KOLROVO-185989 format. One record per residue: residue number from 1; residue in one letter; x, y, z of N, C-alpha, C in turn. Coordinates in steps of 0.05 Angstrom, whole numbers, plus 5000, padded with zeros to 4 digits. Example, Ala and Ser with C-alpha at 12.3 -4.5 7.8 and 13.67 -1.06 7.14 Angstrom:
<recs>
seq | type | n.u | n.v | n.w | ca.u | ca.v | ca.w | c.u | c.v | c.w
1 | A | 5264 | 4886 | 5156 | 5246 | 4910 | 5156 | 5264 | 4934 | 5156
2 | S | 5257 | 4955 | 5142 | 5273 | 4979 | 5143 | 5258 | 5001 | 5157
</recs>
This chain:
<recs>
seq | type | n.u | n.v | n.w | ca.u | ca.v | ca.w | c.u | c.v | c.w
1 | M | 4596 | 6313 | 8484 | 4614 | 6297 | 8461 | 4607 | 6271 | 8464
2 | S | 4599 | 6253 | 8445 | 4593 | 6228 | 8444 | 4612 | 6213 | 8428
3 | T | 4613 | 6183 | 8430 | 4634 | 6167 | 8419 | 4630 | 6172 | 8385
4 | A | 4601 | 6174 | 8378 | 4594 | 6179 | 8346 | 4607 | 6202 | 8337
5 | S | 4598 | 6224 | 8351 | 4614 | 6253 | 8342 | 4638 | 6252 | 8340
6 | V | 4655 | 6241 | 8361 | 4688 | 6239 | 8356 | 4696 | 6224 | 8329
7 | A | 4679 | 6204 | 8329 | 4686 | 6185 | 8303 | 4678 | 6200 | 8278
8 | Q | 4658 | 6222 | 8277 | 4651 | 6235 | 8253 | 4677 | 6257 | 8251
9 | A | 4678 | 6273 | 8275 | 4700 | 6289 | 8278 | 4725 | 6284 | 8262
10 | Y | 4737 | 6259 | 8272 | 4761 | 6251 | 8264 | 4761 | 6240 | 8231
11 | G | 4741 | 6229 | 8226 | 4734 | 6220 | 8196 | 4739 | 6246 | 8182
12 | R | 4728 | 6268 | 8189 | 4729 | 6297 | 8170 | 4760 | 6304 | 8171
13 | W | 4774 | 6298 | 8194 | 4802 | 6305 | 8195 | 4823 | 6286 | 8183
14 | A | 4815 | 6260 | 8178 | 4830 | 6241 | 8164 | 4847 | 6255 | 8140
15 | P | 4835 | 6265 | 8120 | 4855 | 6272 | 8096 | 4873 | 6293 | 8099
16 | V | 4871 | 6312 | 8121 | 4890 | 6327 | 8129 | 4902 | 6330 | 8150
17 | Y | 4897 | 6308 | 8168 | 4906 | 6306 | 8194 | 4936 | 6308 | 8198
18 | D | 4955 | 6293 | 8179 | 4981 | 6293 | 8182 | 4994 | 6317 | 8174
19 | F | 4980 | 6333 | 8157 | 4995 | 6360 | 8148 | 4985 | 6381 | 8174
20 | V | 4965 | 6378 | 8185 | 4955 | 6397 | 8201 | 4968 | 6392 | 8227
21 | F | 4965 | 6366 | 8240 | 4977 | 6364 | 8268 | 5002 | 6349 | 8266
22 | G | 5013 | 6336 | 8244 | 5041 | 6320 | 8242 | 5061 | 6342 | 8257
23 | P | 5066 | 6361 | 8244 | 5091 | 6376 | 8256 | 5084 | 6388 | 8286
24 | V | 5058 | 6393 | 8291 | 5054 | 6406 | 8321 | 5059 | 6381 | 8344
25 | F | 5050 | 6358 | 8338 | 5052 | 6336 | 8356 | 5079 | 6320 | 8352
26 | R | 5099 | 6330 | 8337 | 5120 | 6314 | 8325 | 5137 | 6306 | 8355
27 | R | 5145 | 6328 | 8372 | 5161 | 6322 | 8393 | 5145 | 6306 | 8414
28 | G | 5119 | 6307 | 8415 | 5107 | 6291 | 8438 | 5108 | 6264 | 8424
29 | R | 5103 | 6259 | 8401 | 5100 | 6229 | 8390 | 5130 | 6217 | 8394
30 | S | 5153 | 6231 | 8389 | 5180 | 6221 | 8393 | 5182 | 6216 | 8425
31 | A | 5174 | 6233 | 8442 | 5180 | 6228 | 8470 | 5164 | 6203 | 8482
32 | A | 5132 | 6198 | 8469 | 5116 | 6178 | 8477 | 5134 | 6150 | 8467
33 | I | 5142 | 6150 | 8441 | 5153 | 6127 | 8434 | 5178 | 6121 | 8449
34 | R | 5195 | 6139 | 8457 | 5221 | 6135 | 8472 | 5212 | 6122 | 8500
35 | A | 5191 | 6133 | 8511 | 5180 | 6123 | 8536 | 5172 | 6097 | 8535
36 | A | 5153 | 6091 | 8515 | 5147 | 6064 | 8508 | 5165 | 6040 | 8506
37 | E | 5188 | 6052 | 8491 | 5211 | 6027 | 8482 | 5227 | 6026 | 8506
38 | Q | 5226 | 6038 | 8528 | 5238 | 6036 | 8553 | 5229 | 6009 | 8564
39 | V | 5206 | 6003 | 8558 | 5194 | 5979 | 8570 | 5190 | 5957 | 8543
40 | G | 5182 | 5965 | 8524 | 5184 | 5950 | 8499 | 5161 | 5925 | 8499
41 | G | 5167 | 5906 | 8479 | 5147 | 5887 | 8481 | 5124 | 5893 | 8466
42 | R | 5100 | 5880 | 8472 | 5074 | 5886 | 8456 | 5064 | 5915 | 8468
43 | I | 5059 | 5930 | 8446 | 5051 | 5961 | 8451 | 5023 | 5961 | 8439
44 | L | 5001 | 5970 | 8453 | 4982 | 5978 | 8443 | 4977 | 6013 | 8441
45 | E | 4974 | 6020 | 8417 | 4973 | 6048 | 8409 | 4940 | 6058 | 8407
46 | V | 4929 | 6070 | 8425 | 4900 | 6079 | 8426 | 4898 | 6107 | 8417
47 | G | 4883 | 6103 | 8394 | 4881 | 6132 | 8375 | 4903 | 6129 | 8359
48 | V | 4909 | 6109 | 8347 | 4932 | 6108 | 8323 | 4927 | 6128 | 8303
49 | G | 4910 | 6135 | 8299 | 4895 | 6147 | 8274 | 4907 | 6145 | 8245
50 | T | 4923 | 6160 | 8238 | 4932 | 6153 | 8210 | 4956 | 6138 | 8210
51 | G | 4963 | 6130 | 8236 | 4989 | 6109 | 8242 | 5014 | 6127 | 8233
52 | I | 5012 | 6153 | 8242 | 5035 | 6167 | 8235 | 5061 | 6159 | 8254
53 | S | 5055 | 6153 | 8280 | 5075 | 6144 | 8296 | 5091 | 6116 | 8290
54 | L | 5071 | 6099 | 8278 | 5081 | 6069 | 8275 | 5112 | 6068 | 8260
55 | P | 5119 | 6080 | 8239 | 5143 | 6078 | 8229 | 5168 | 6085 | 8248
56 | D | 5161 | 6101 | 8272 | 5185 | 6107 | 8288 | 5190 | 6088 | 8310
57 | Y | 5172 | 6069 | 8316 | 5178 | 6049 | 8334 | 5201 | 6026 | 8325
58 | A | 5215 | 6018 | 8340 | 5236 | 5995 | 8337 | 5223 | 5973 | 8323
59 | A | 5239 | 5960 | 8309 | 5227 | 5938 | 8292 | 5222 | 5912 | 8312
60 | S | 5235 | 5915 | 8337 | 5229 | 5897 | 8357 | 5205 | 5901 | 8368
61 | S | 5190 | 5921 | 8371 | 5163 | 5925 | 8383 | 5145 | 5913 | 8370
62 | R | 5125 | 5900 | 8380 | 5106 | 5889 | 8369 | 5077 | 5906 | 8372
63 | L | 5071 | 5917 | 8350 | 5049 | 5942 | 8350 | 5017 | 5932 | 8346
64 | T | 4997 | 5940 | 8364 | 4971 | 5942 | 8352 | 4962 | 5971 | 8358
65 | G | 4948 | 5976 | 8337 | 4937 | 6001 | 8336 | 4905 | 5998 | 8334
66 | V | 4891 | 6020 | 8352 | 4862 | 6021 | 8350 | 4855 | 6049 | 8347
67 | D | 4834 | 6051 | 8333 | 4822 | 6082 | 8332 | 4792 | 6080 | 8327
68 | I | 4777 | 6097 | 8330 | 4746 | 6097 | 8329 | 4739 | 6103 | 8305
69 | S | 4760 | 6116 | 8285 | 4752 | 6128 | 8258 | 4762 | 6110 | 8238
70 | E | 4743 | 6101 | 8223 | 4754 | 6084 | 8197 | 4773 | 6096 | 8177
71 | P | 4760 | 6120 | 8170 | 4774 | 6138 | 8153 | 4806 | 6142 | 8164
72 | M | 4812 | 6146 | 8188 | 4835 | 6147 | 8197 | 4850 | 6121 | 8196
73 | L | 4838 | 6099 | 8203 | 4849 | 6073 | 8195 | 4852 | 6064 | 8172
74 | D | 4840 | 6073 | 8153 | 4847 | 6067 | 8121 | 4874 | 6077 | 8118
75 | K | 4877 | 6100 | 8126 | 4905 | 6115 | 8123 | 4930 | 6100 | 8139
76 | A | 4923 | 6091 | 8161 | 4938 | 6078 | 8178 | 4946 | 6050 | 8161
77 | R | 4930 | 6035 | 8150 | 4931 | 6010 | 8140 | 4949 | 6016 | 8114
78 | A | 4942 | 6036 | 8098 | 4962 | 6040 | 8076 | 4985 | 6048 | 8083
79 | R | 4990 | 6062 | 8109 | 5017 | 6068 | 8113 | 5035 | 6043 | 8122
80 | V | 5019 | 6025 | 8134 | 5036 | 5999 | 8144 | 5037 | 5984 | 8121
81 | A | 5023 | 5984 | 8100 | 5029 | 5964 | 8074 | 5051 | 5980 | 8057
82 | R | 5050 | 6007 | 8058 | 5066 | 6022 | 8037 | 5094 | 6018 | 8048
83 | L | 5103 | 6021 | 8079 | 5129 | 6020 | 8091 | 5134 | 5989 | 8096
84 | R | 5115 | 5969 | 8095 | 5124 | 5942 | 8101 | 5133 | 5938 | 8128
85 | L | 5114 | 5951 | 8141 | 5118 | 5950 | 8176 | 5112 | 5924 | 8187
86 | R | 5126 | 5907 | 8186 | 5119 | 5880 | 8193 | 5118 | 5871 | 8221
87 | N | 5126 | 5894 | 8241 | 5121 | 5889 | 8271 | 5091 | 5904 | 8279
88 | V | 5077 | 5912 | 8256 | 5046 | 5921 | 8264 | 5031 | 5890 | 8263
89 | E | 5021 | 5883 | 8288 | 5004 | 5858 | 8287 | 4978 | 5864 | 8277
90 | A | 4969 | 5886 | 8285 | 4938 | 5890 | 8275 | 4933 | 5921 | 8278
91 | I | 4912 | 5929 | 8259 | 4905 | 5954 | 8259 | 4873 | 5955 | 8257
92 | R | 4858 | 5961 | 8277 | 4829 | 5951 | 8279 | 4811 | 5975 | 8291
93 | V | 4784 | 5977 | 8287 | 4772 | 5996 | 8301 | 4769 | 5988 | 8333
94 | G | 4769 | 6008 | 8346 | 4769 | 6006 | 8374 | 4760 | 6029 | 8392
95 | D | 4744 | 6029 | 8411 | 4737 | 6046 | 8427 | 4753 | 6050 | 8453
96 | A | 4762 | 6070 | 8456 | 4784 | 6075 | 8483 | 4767 | 6069 | 8506
97 | E | 4743 | 6071 | 8506 | 4726 | 6070 | 8533 | 4719 | 6039 | 8534
98 | A | 4724 | 6020 | 8517 | 4716 | 5992 | 8520 | 4731 | 5980 | 8498
99 | L | 4756 | 5973 | 8504 | 4774 | 5960 | 8491 | 4772 | 5929 | 8489
100 | D | 4775 | 5922 | 8466 | 4767 | 5889 | 8459 | 4790 | 5875 | 8462
101 | F | 4804 | 5875 | 8485 | 4823 | 5860 | 8491 | 4823 | 5847 | 8517
102 | P | 4839 | 5822 | 8525 | 4833 | 5817 | 8552 | 4854 | 5833 | 8572
103 | D | 4852 | 5826 | 8596 | 4868 | 5837 | 8618 | 4893 | 5834 | 8615
104 | E | 4909 | 5852 | 8620 | 4941 | 5850 | 8618 | 4949 | 5839 | 8591
105 | A | 4941 | 5845 | 8570 | 4945 | 5835 | 8542 | 4973 | 5856 | 8534
106 | F | 4976 | 5875 | 8547 | 4998 | 5889 | 8533 | 5023 | 5897 | 8555
107 | D | 5043 | 5901 | 8539 | 5068 | 5914 | 8563 | 5064 | 5942 | 8566
108 | V | 5053 | 5956 | 8543 | 5056 | 5986 | 8547 | 5026 | 5992 | 8531
109 | V | 5017 | 6011 | 8539 | 4989 | 6025 | 8524 | 4998 | 6056 | 8522
110 | V | 4995 | 6060 | 8496 | 5004 | 6087 | 8492 | 4980 | 6105 | 8478
111 | A | 4973 | 6123 | 8488 | 4956 | 6138 | 8480 | 4959 | 6171 | 8476
112 | Q | 4964 | 6181 | 8454 | 4975 | 6204 | 8441 | 4952 | 6224 | 8437
113 | Y | 4945 | 6244 | 8457 | 4927 | 6262 | 8452 | 4899 | 6248 | 8444
114 | V | 4892 | 6235 | 8460 | 4870 | 6218 | 8460 | 4851 | 6225 | 8484
115 | V | 4861 | 6226 | 8511 | 4846 | 6223 | 8531 | 4829 | 6249 | 8532
116 | S | 4836 | 6277 | 8521 | 4822 | 6298 | 8523 | 4798 | 6297 | 8496
117 | A | 4801 | 6276 | 8481 | 4785 | 6273 | 8459 | 4758 | 6251 | 8462
118 | V | 4764 | 6238 | 8485 | 4738 | 6219 | 8494 | 4718 | 6228 | 8504
119 | P | 4693 | 6220 | 8507 | 4674 | 6231 | 8518 | 4676 | 6225 | 8550
120 | H | 4687 | 6205 | 8558 | 4689 | 6197 | 8590 | 4715 | 6189 | 8594
121 | P | 4734 | 6215 | 8598 | 4765 | 6204 | 8602 | 4771 | 6181 | 8625
122 | R | 4754 | 6185 | 8644 | 4764 | 6163 | 8667 | 4757 | 6136 | 8658
123 | R | 4737 | 6133 | 8640 | 4736 | 6106 | 8630 | 4753 | 6098 | 8616
124 | A | 4765 | 6113 | 8594 | 4788 | 6104 | 8580 | 4812 | 6100 | 8596
125 | L | 4815 | 6116 | 8619 | 4838 | 6109 | 8635 | 4833 | 6080 | 8648
126 | D | 4814 | 6076 | 8657 | 4804 | 6048 | 8668 | 4816 | 6030 | 8652
127 | E | 4804 | 6029 | 8625 | 4811 | 6009 | 8601 | 4836 | 6009 | 8598
128 | F | 4854 | 6031 | 8600 | 4885 | 6032 | 8596 | 4902 | 6012 | 8614
129 | A | 4892 | 6019 | 8639 | 4897 | 6004 | 8660 | 4892 | 5975 | 8665
130 | R | 4870 | 5966 | 8650 | 4857 | 5940 | 8650 | 4874 | 5924 | 8633
131 | V | 4882 | 5934 | 8610 | 4897 | 5920 | 8589 | 4925 | 5919 | 8589
132 | C | 4937 | 5934 | 8610 | 4967 | 5938 | 8611 | 4969 | 5916 | 8634
133 | R | 4996 | 5902 | 8628 | 5003 | 5881 | 8649 | 5015 | 5895 | 8674
134 | T | 5018 | 5877 | 8696 | 5028 | 5887 | 8718 | 5060 | 5894 | 8712
135 | G | 5070 | 5916 | 8720 | 5100 | 5919 | 8712 | 5101 | 5935 | 8692
136 | G | 5081 | 5940 | 8674 | 5082 | 5953 | 8645 | 5078 | 5983 | 8653
137 | E | 5071 | 5997 | 8629 | 5069 | 6025 | 8636 | 5047 | 6035 | 8618
138 | I | 5034 | 6058 | 8627 | 5011 | 6071 | 8608 | 5024 | 6103 | 8603
139 | V | 5030 | 6103 | 8576 | 5041 | 6128 | 8568 | 5027 | 6144 | 8550
140 | I | 5021 | 6172 | 8561 | 4999 | 6190 | 8552 | 5010 | 6213 | 8547
141 | T | 5007 | 6225 | 8519 | 5011 | 6253 | 8512 | 4984 | 6268 | 8514
142 | T | 4983 | 6290 | 8525 | 4958 | 6302 | 8533 | 4959 | 6331 | 8531
143 | R | 4933 | 6343 | 8520 | 4930 | 6370 | 8530 | 4926 | 6378 | 8557
144 | V | 4935 | 6400 | 8568 | 4931 | 6404 | 8598 | 4920 | 6434 | 8595
145 | G | 4899 | 6441 | 8608 | 4889 | 6467 | 8606 | 4900 | 6480 | 8630
146 | A | 4900 | 6511 | 8622 | 4905 | 6528 | 8647 | 4894 | 6523 | 8672
147 | E | 4908 | 6534 | 8696 | 4890 | 6534 | 8718 | 4883 | 6556 | 8725
148 | K | 4890 | 6580 | 8711 | 4877 | 6606 | 8722 | 4881 | 6620 | 8699
149 | G | 4873 | 6647 | 8701 | 4880 | 6670 | 8681 | 4865 | 6669 | 8657
150 | L | 4877 | 6691 | 8639 | 4864 | 6694 | 8613 | 4862 | 6667 | 8599
151 | R | 4883 | 6650 | 8595 | 4885 | 6625 | 8578 | 4860 | 6607 | 8590
152 | K | 4857 | 6608 | 8617 | 4832 | 6586 | 8622 | 4808 | 6598 | 8614
153 | A | 4806 | 6625 | 8613 | 4778 | 6633 | 8605 | 4773 | 6627 | 8576
154 | I | 4796 | 6634 | 8564 | 4795 | 6627 | 8532 | 4788 | 6597 | 8527
155 | E | 4801 | 6581 | 8542 | 4798 | 6552 | 8534 | 4769 | 6546 | 8541
156 | K | 4760 | 6555 | 8566 | 4736 | 6549 | 8572 | 4710 | 6558 | 8551
157 | G | 4718 | 6581 | 8541 | 4699 | 6592 | 8520 | 4702 | 6578 | 8496
158 | L | 4720 | 6565 | 8489 | 4727 | 6551 | 8462 | 4714 | 6525 | 8462
159 | M | 4705 | 6514 | 8489 | 4699 | 6487 | 8490 | 4676 | 6478 | 8472
160 | P | 4657 | 6496 | 8471 | 4628 | 6494 | 8449 | 4641 | 6486 | 8422
161 | V | 4659 | 6499 | 8413 | 4672 | 6499 | 8384 | 4685 | 6474 | 8385
162 | T | 4709 | 6473 | 8405 | 4729 | 6450 | 8397 | 4714 | 6422 | 8407
163 | S | 4696 | 6422 | 8421 | 4684 | 6390 | 8423 | 4674 | 6381 | 8397
164 | R | 4661 | 6403 | 8380 | 4653 | 6392 | 8355 | 4676 | 6386 | 8335
165 | L | 4697 | 6394 | 8344 | 4720 | 6389 | 8326 | 4737 | 6362 | 8338
166 | G | 4726 | 6351 | 8359 | 4736 | 6325 | 8368 | 4756 | 6328 | 8392
167 | F | 4756 | 6352 | 8406 | 4774 | 6351 | 8428 | 4765 | 6372 | 8450
168 | R | 4778 | 6370 | 8472 | 4772 | 6388 | 8493 | 4794 | 6409 | 8495
169 | T | 4791 | 6434 | 8501 | 4811 | 6454 | 8506 | 4814 | 6458 | 8538
170 | D | 4789 | 6457 | 8553 | 4788 | 6461 | 8580 | 4792 | 6430 | 8593
171 | F | 4815 | 6428 | 8602 | 4823 | 6401 | 8609 | 4842 | 6398 | 8631
172 | P | 4838 | 6399 | 8656 | 4855 | 6400 | 8676 | 4868 | 6374 | 8680
173 | F | 4894 | 6379 | 8693 | 4909 | 6356 | 8697 | 4901 | 6341 | 8724
174 | E | 4886 | 6353 | 8738 | 4874 | 6343 | 8762 | 4859 | 6315 | 8756
175 | L | 4850 | 6315 | 8729 | 4833 | 6291 | 8723 | 4853 | 6265 | 8727
176 | Y | 4877 | 6265 | 8719 | 4899 | 6246 | 8720 | 4901 | 6242 | 8750
177 | T | 4910 | 6260 | 8763 | 4917 | 6253 | 8793 | 4891 | 6243 | 8813
178 | E | 4866 | 6257 | 8803 | 4845 | 6244 | 8817 | 4839 | 6214 | 8808
179 | W | 4846 | 6212 | 8787 | 4836 | 6181 | 8776 | 4856 | 6165 | 8790
180 | A | 4883 | 6169 | 8788 | 4902 | 6159 | 8804 | 4897 | 6148 | 8832
181 | L | 4885 | 6170 | 8847 | 4879 | 6165 | 8876 | 4859 | 6145 | 8878
182 | T | 4845 | 6140 | 8859 | 4822 | 6120 | 8862 | 4830 | 6089 | 8852
183 | R | 4858 | 6092 | 8845 | 4865 | 6065 | 8830 | 4890 | 6055 | 8849
184 | P | 4889 | 6034 | 8868 | 4911 | 6025 | 8881 | 4933 | 6011 | 8864
185 | D | 4925 | 6008 | 8839 | 4940 | 5987 | 8824 | 4960 | 6008 | 8800
186 | V | 4957 | 6034 | 8803 | 4973 | 6051 | 8786 | 4988 | 6073 | 8800
187 | R | 5007 | 6081 | 8790 | 5025 | 6104 | 8807 | 5032 | 6123 | 8785
188 | L | 5032 | 6151 | 8787 | 5042 | 6169 | 8767 | 5071 | 6169 | 8772
189 | I | 5084 | 6165 | 8750 | 5118 | 6170 | 8755 | 5125 | 6189 | 8737
190 | E | 5114 | 6200 | 8720 | 5124 | 6222 | 8707 | 5112 | 6246 | 8695
191 | R | 5108 | 6270 | 8698 | 5092 | 6295 | 8683 | 5113 | 6310 | 8672
192 | R | 5111 | 6310 | 8648 | 5137 | 6331 | 8634 | 5122 | 6348 | 8615
193 | P | 5124 | 6371 | 8614 | 5116 | 6392 | 8594 | 5129 | 6385 | 8568
194 | L | 5109 | 6390 | 8545 | 5115 | 6387 | 8519 | 5112 | 6407 | 8499
195 | P | 5127 | 6417 | 8480 | 5120 | 6442 | 8467 | 5098 | 6433 | 8449
196 | P | 5080 | 6453 | 8437 | 5091 | 6483 | 8437 | 5081 | 6496 | 8462
197 | L | 5091 | 6508 | 8474 | 5083 | 6532 | 8496 | 5079 | 6515 | 8521
198 | G | 5084 | 6492 | 8526 | 5073 | 6474 | 8549 | 5046 | 6468 | 8549
199 | H | 5037 | 6472 | 8531 | 5003 | 6463 | 8532 | 5000 | 6435 | 8534
200 | F | 5018 | 6422 | 8527 | 5018 | 6387 | 8530 | 5036 | 6377 | 8547
201 | S | 5035 | 6355 | 8552 | 5048 | 6340 | 8571 | 5048 | 6311 | 8568
202 | L | 5075 | 6301 | 8573 | 5079 | 6272 | 8576 | 5075 | 6262 | 8601
203 | V | 5054 | 6241 | 8603 | 5048 | 6229 | 8631 | 5050 | 6205 | 8631
204 | R | 5064 | 6192 | 8650 | 5069 | 6161 | 8651 | 5058 | 6152 | 8677
205 | F | 5042 | 6129 | 8675 | 5034 | 6112 | 8700 | 5047 | 6084 | 8697
206 | T | 5057 | 6074 | 8718 | 5063 | 6045 | 8724 | 5045 | 6034 | 8735
207 | K | 5036 | 6003 | 8722 | 5018 | 5988 | 8730 | 5030 | 5967 | 8751
208 | L | 5017 | 5972 | 8776 | 5031 | 5958 | 8803 | 5008 | 5935 | 8806
209 | A | 5021 | 5914 | 8824 | 5004 | 5894 | 8831 | 4983 | 5899 | 8849
210 | T | 4959 | 5891 | 8845 | 4936 | 5894 | 8861 | 4944 | 5888 | 8888
211 | P | 4940 | 5907 | 8910 | 4944 | 5901 | 8934 | 4925 | 5878 | 8946
212 | K | 4936 | 5860 | 8967 | 4919 | 5837 | 8968 | 4895 | 5846 | 8990
213 | G | 4872 | 5834 | 8983 | 4847 | 5842 | 8993 | 4831 | 5859 | 8978
214 | I | 4845 | 5871 | 8954 | 4825 | 5891 | 8941 | 4825 | 5875 | 8911
215 | A | 4799 | 5876 | 8901 | 4792 | 5860 | 8878 | 4798 | 5877 | 8853
</recs>
């Protein structure tokens, strides 16, 4: 997977994304929005896509959405204009692995079904932590691969196909726990299975103050 190939893949998905994935991810979207609004304030949604989540945030939330795919963003901008979502501050091109925002710029970073779709997931997680303020949260909905058995074998076998479609099927939860162990400024505070069939999870991290003596 490369950034360019992911952008191309989601550009192809743009015309049908809401129809194909909207119902599947509906409950995950709702869970992520509820979690984000427990903190509130300035919210960055990475991988905003067609903007399908934006109308469901409270009017008091100040939203910025970024995505790697211009065709997806065209859909998001049209949705914002059509629904007059005045709490959306910006919709712009952005790479999850190299966010163009200053440190601690947002109260919450939301990434829905994004981390398993980027070429270098740990780089994206580092960026989420960088732009999240101390005391804020990183809220992720994510595919979680099977740890063993037939499902794991199928997911691994599908990887060459699904990578071309813009996402991974073989994606272990250990990626998150191992990443958190390298970050003294983040702590995992929730992992909750999401439908359908528990193949997805809501994952929340809180951003901690950096311990003294650690840059």
